[in-house]
C-alpha positions in Angstrom: 0.0 0.0 0.0 1.4 3.4 -0.9 0.8 6.5 1.2 -2.8 7.5 1.0 -4.5 10.8 1.7 -8.1 9.9 2.7 -11.5 11.6 2.4 -11.5 12.8 6.0 -8.0 14.4 5.7 -6.2 11.4 7.1 -2.8 10.2 5.9 -1.8 6.5 6.1 1.5 5.1 4.8 4.8 3.3 5.3 8.1 4.8 6.4 9.7 3.7 3.2 7.2 5.7 1.2 8.9 8.9 2.4 12.3 9.7 1.0 15.0 10.6 3.5 16.6 14.0 3.3 20.2 14.5 4.4 20.6 17.2 7.0 22.9 20.0 5.7 26.5 19.7 6.8 26.1 22.7 9.2 23.3 20.8 11.0 24.7 17.3 11.2 26.8 14.5 9.8 25.4 11.2 8.5 22.0 12.3 9.6 18.7 12.0 7.7 15.1 13.2 8.3 11.8 12.0 6.9 8.8 14.3 7.5 6.0 11.7 8.1 3.2 14.1 9.1 3.3 17.9 9.0 1.2 21.0 8.3 1.7 20.3 4.6 -0.6 17.2 5.2 -3.2 19.3 7.0 -2.0 18.4 10.5 -2.9 21.6 12.5 -0.9 21.1 15.7 2.0 18.7 15.5 4.5 17.2 13.1 6.0 13.8 13.2 9.5 13.2 11.9 11.7 10.1 11.7 15.5 10.6 12.1 18.3 8.2 11.3 21.8 9.0 12.4 24.3 6.7 10.8 27.3 5.0 12.6 29.6 7.8 13.7 27.1 10.4 12.8 25.7 13.3 14.8 23.3 16.2 14.8 25.1 19.3 15.9 24.2 21.6 18.9 21.1 23.7 18.3 18.0 25.1 20.0 14.5 26.1 19.0 11.6 28.0 20.6 9.5 24.8 20.7 9.6 21.5 22.6 10.6 18.1 21.3 9.1 14.7 22.2 11.4 11.9 21.2 11.0 8.1 21.1 14.2 6.1 20.4 13.3 3.1 18.2 16.7 1.5 17.9 20.4 2.0 18.1 22.5 3.6 20.8 23.7 7.1 21.3 24.2 10.0 23.5 22.0 13.1 23.7 23.1 16.3 25.4 20.3 18.4 26.8 21.6 21.6 28.3 24.9 20.6 29.9 23.9 17.0 30.7 24.7 14.0 28.5 22.4 11.0 28.5 23.0 7.5 27.1 20.0 6.5 25.0 18.9 3.3 23.3 15.8 1.7 21.8 12.6 2.0 23.9 13.6 5.3 25.7 11.6 8.5 25.5 13.0 12.0 25.9 11.4 15.5 26.4 13.5 18.6 25.5 12.0 21.9 26.6 11.9 25.0 24.3 15.2 26.9 23.8 17.3 24.3 25.6 20.4 23.5 23.5 20.7 19.9 22.5 22.7 17.5 20.3 22.7 13.9 19.3 25.7 11.5 18.7 25.4 7.9 17.5 27.8 5.8 19.6 26.7 2.4 18.5 27.4 0.0 15.7 24.1 0.5 13.9 22.0 3.5 12.9 20.3 5.5 15.7 16.7 5.7 14.8 14.1 7.9 16.5 10.7 9.6 16.1 10.6 13.3 17.0 7.3 15.1 17.4 7.3 18.9 17.4 4.5 21.5 17.4 3.9 23.3 14.1 4.4 26.7 15.8 6.7 28.0 18.5 5.6 27.3 22.0 7.9 29.9 23.7 9.5 33.2 22.7 12.8 32.8 20.8 15.6 33.1 23.4 19.3 32.4 23.7 20.3 28.8 24.1 19.7 27.5 27.6 22.5 25.4 29.0 21.2 24.3 32.3 
């Protein structure tokens, strides 16, 4: 079944139906994103993204005026939130508050794969990166 947009505005599909986009070099290394659901699909509130960070890859430090809800599907890595590093692996969930600086590093022998949900609009005023 290919991705389908239904009569009620729903979207149903498979991960492999969405082409991965490489993050630009200034944002990460060996890192790819797939926008599964977004405002372009008519979702008014949240977007769902699938990330894959290859072996030895990373997503560089950054911050945004919105929260992140993350669920790690597989792989192993480290995530820095503020000034604290966390070891993460499949089955773990993570919340990152708005404007808190964060980064991701794959430390395992396979791709680090995770879902990341974000609101379609900022949830806080833009501020300097918080390093708590």
